[in-house]
N, C-alpha and C positions, 0 to 999 in steps of 0.2 A: 421812945419816938412815936409820934402820932401816926396812925394809919389813916389814909384818905382814899375814899372811893366815891365816884360820881355816877349818878343815874340820870339819863336824859329820857324822859317818858312822854308818851303821846298826849296825855291829858290828866285831868284832875283825879279820875278813878285810879289810874295807875300810880299817881303820886301818893294818894291816901293809902293804897295797899302796900306799896314799897316802904312807906314810913312805918306802918304797923309791923311788917315783916322784919325790918331792920331792928326795931326796938325789941322784938321777941327773941331774935337770934343773938344780937350783940349786947342786949341788956340796956337799961336806961341810966345806969350809975356813972358810966364813963364815956358818954357819947355826946357829940354836938351835931344836930341835924339842921341843915340849911335848906329850906324849901324856896325855890324861885319859880316865878312864872311871868311871862310877858303877856300883856293884854293890849289890844288896840292895833294900830297899823293901818295902812291904806288911808281911809278917811278920818281915822281917830288917832291921835298921838300915841305912839308906843310907850307903854309904861311898865317898868319892872317892879314887881311886888316880891318882897323878901320876908319870909318868916323864919326866925332863928329860934330853935328849941335846944337850949343848952342844959344838960343835966349834970355838968361837972365843971369845976374851975380849970382842971387840967385833964381834959378827956383823952382817952386812948384812941378814940375813933372820931373822925370827922366825915360826915356823909352829906353830899350835895344831891338833892332830888330836884331836877329841873323839869318843870312842866312846859313842854314846847308848844302846846296848844293845838297840835295837829300831827297826824302820823307822818306826813311828808316833811315836817320840820325837824324830826328827830335827828336824821343824819346830818342835815345842813348845820344845825346848832352845834353838834359835836365837832364837825370840821372847823367851825368858827371859834370854838373854845378849847380844843384839845391841847394845843401848844401851851396856852396860858395855864391850864389846869396841871399839865405835866410839870411846868416850871414851879408851880406852887406845891408840888409833892404828891399829887394825886396818882396813885399806883394803878388804878383801873378805872376806865371810863366805859360804861355799859349803856347801850341804847335799848329801850323797850317799847315795842309798838304792837298793834294788832295786825293780823293778816287781812281781815275783812276790809274792803269788799273784794279783795283779790282771791281768785279760786285756789283751792288747795293744791292743784297740780302745778301751780307756779311758785310754791313755797321755796323750793330749792333755788330757783333762779333769783327770787327776791332776796334771799339770804346772801347769796353770792354777790349780788350787786351792792347790797347795803354794807357788806364787810369790806368792800374795795375802798381804799383810801388813795387820794391823789399822790403822785410820786414824791412830792415835797414832804408828805407826812408818813412815808413808808417806815421811818424809824419809830413811829409811835404805834404801829399796827399791833405790836405784841401787848400793848396796854389797852386795847380797844376790842369790844365785842358787841354784837347785836343779838337781841333775843326777840323772837316773834311769837306772840301768843296766837294759838290756832283755836278758833277763828277770831275770838275776842278774849280779852283778859277775864271776862265773866265766865268763860269755860272753867277756869280755876275755881271760881266761887260755886258754880253749878256742881262741880265734882266733889266739893267739900260738903258731904251730906250730913255731917253732924250738926250743922248750923240750922237746918230746917226746923227741927223741934224747938230750937231757941226762938225762932220767929213765931211759931205756933205749934203746940203739941199735936195738932191734927195732921201736920204735914208729913205723914208717913209715905213710903213708897206706894203702897196700895191705894191710899187716898188720892195721891197725885195721878197715878196711872189710870184709875177709874174715871177721872175727870178730864185728863189732858191726853191720854193715850200713850204716855211714855213714863218710865220710872227713872228718876235721876239717880237712884241708889244702884242701878244695875247698868245703865248706859255708859258708853264712852263719850264723855262730855265734849271732847274735841271733834266729834262727828256731827255735833249740832251746829247748824249754820248760823243761828242767831241766839247764842246762849243768854245774852242780855234780855232778849224777848222772852226766852223760856223762864228766866228768873221772875220777870214781871208777871207772867201767866201763873206761876206757882204761888207767888205771894198774894195775887189777887183772889185766889181760892179762899183766902182767910181775911179778905178785906184790906189787904195792904198792897203795896206796889214797889216796883224797882225803877228808879229813874236816875239820871246823871246828876241830880241836884246834890250839892255838897253834903248837907246834913243827912240826907237819906243814904248816900253812899257811905258816909262815915259810920252810920248805925249798922249797916250790913257788914262792912269790913270788921267792925268791932265784935260782931257775933261769930265770925269765922273761927274755927278751931285750928289754930296755927300748928299745934303739935300733930294733929291728924294730917295736915298738909305736908309737914316735914317728914313724917314717918310712913305715910301711905300714898297720899294723892300724888305727890311729886313723881313717883315711879310709874304713874299712868300717863303723865304728861311731860315730855322731854323739856319743853320750854320752861315750865315751872321748876323742874329739877335743876336746870342750868342757873336760874336766878337764885335759888336757895343755895346751891353749891358755891356760887361766887361770894355770897355773904359769909357762908361757913368757912371758906378758905381764908378769908380776911381775918376771921376770929382765930382760926387754928394757927395761922402764921404768927399771930401776935403773942401767943403763949411762949 
C-alpha cells in the first residue's frame, strides 16, 4: 500500500529543500514527488504549475510539495485542500513556513493559532501539523556548516569571523534574525551570493550535507528536527 504525505510550504526555497530532504531520506527508487505551485491572482489569472517526478512505476511513497507562494497562504491552502487529500489517502498534511517577520516572543502564540482548525475539520486535526522555521528556513542552511567549504575552501569559521564578526560554526543559527542575509554576506566574501532565484537556491541546497543535518544539526533546531522526524516516521512505518 502506497504511503502519502503532503507538505504545504511558504515558497520556492522551502519546496526545493523539502524535495531534496525527501529524496535523501526515502530514497529515489520507489517514490513519486508531485510539486505544485500557484502563480498569478488579483490582476493576473491564477495558474497552477505541476511538476511530477516519478522514480518508480509502482512507488511506495507519494509526496506532494505545494508551494503556496506566501507565508499567510500556507494555513488557508491546507484548509482548502485537507478533506480532498484525506479522501485520496494522504496520511499526513504538514505546513511549513518562516517565523519572520514576527518576533520570537510570539512564536508560541503563532503556532497555537496555526494549528487550530475550524470545527468542521476537527476530525482531520490528528493528520495535520504546522512547522515554523525560526526565523527563516535559511537558519537550517546557516547551521549546516559542512557546506561552506564546498562553496569555497576559504570559508572557515576564522575567515568568516574576522570579516563579518560572527562564526557560523559556533553560533546558534536560530538566534540570527536574518539568516538569509547572513548566508549572502558569507558567500559574498568569496565572490558569490545567496538569492531566492531558483537556480541559485537549487545549487545551495544541493551542497548541503543532509547526513550532517540528520545526525547533528536537527538536535540544535527543533523545527528542523520535527520535519526530519515526520519523514523518517513515514519510512519507518512502511517497513
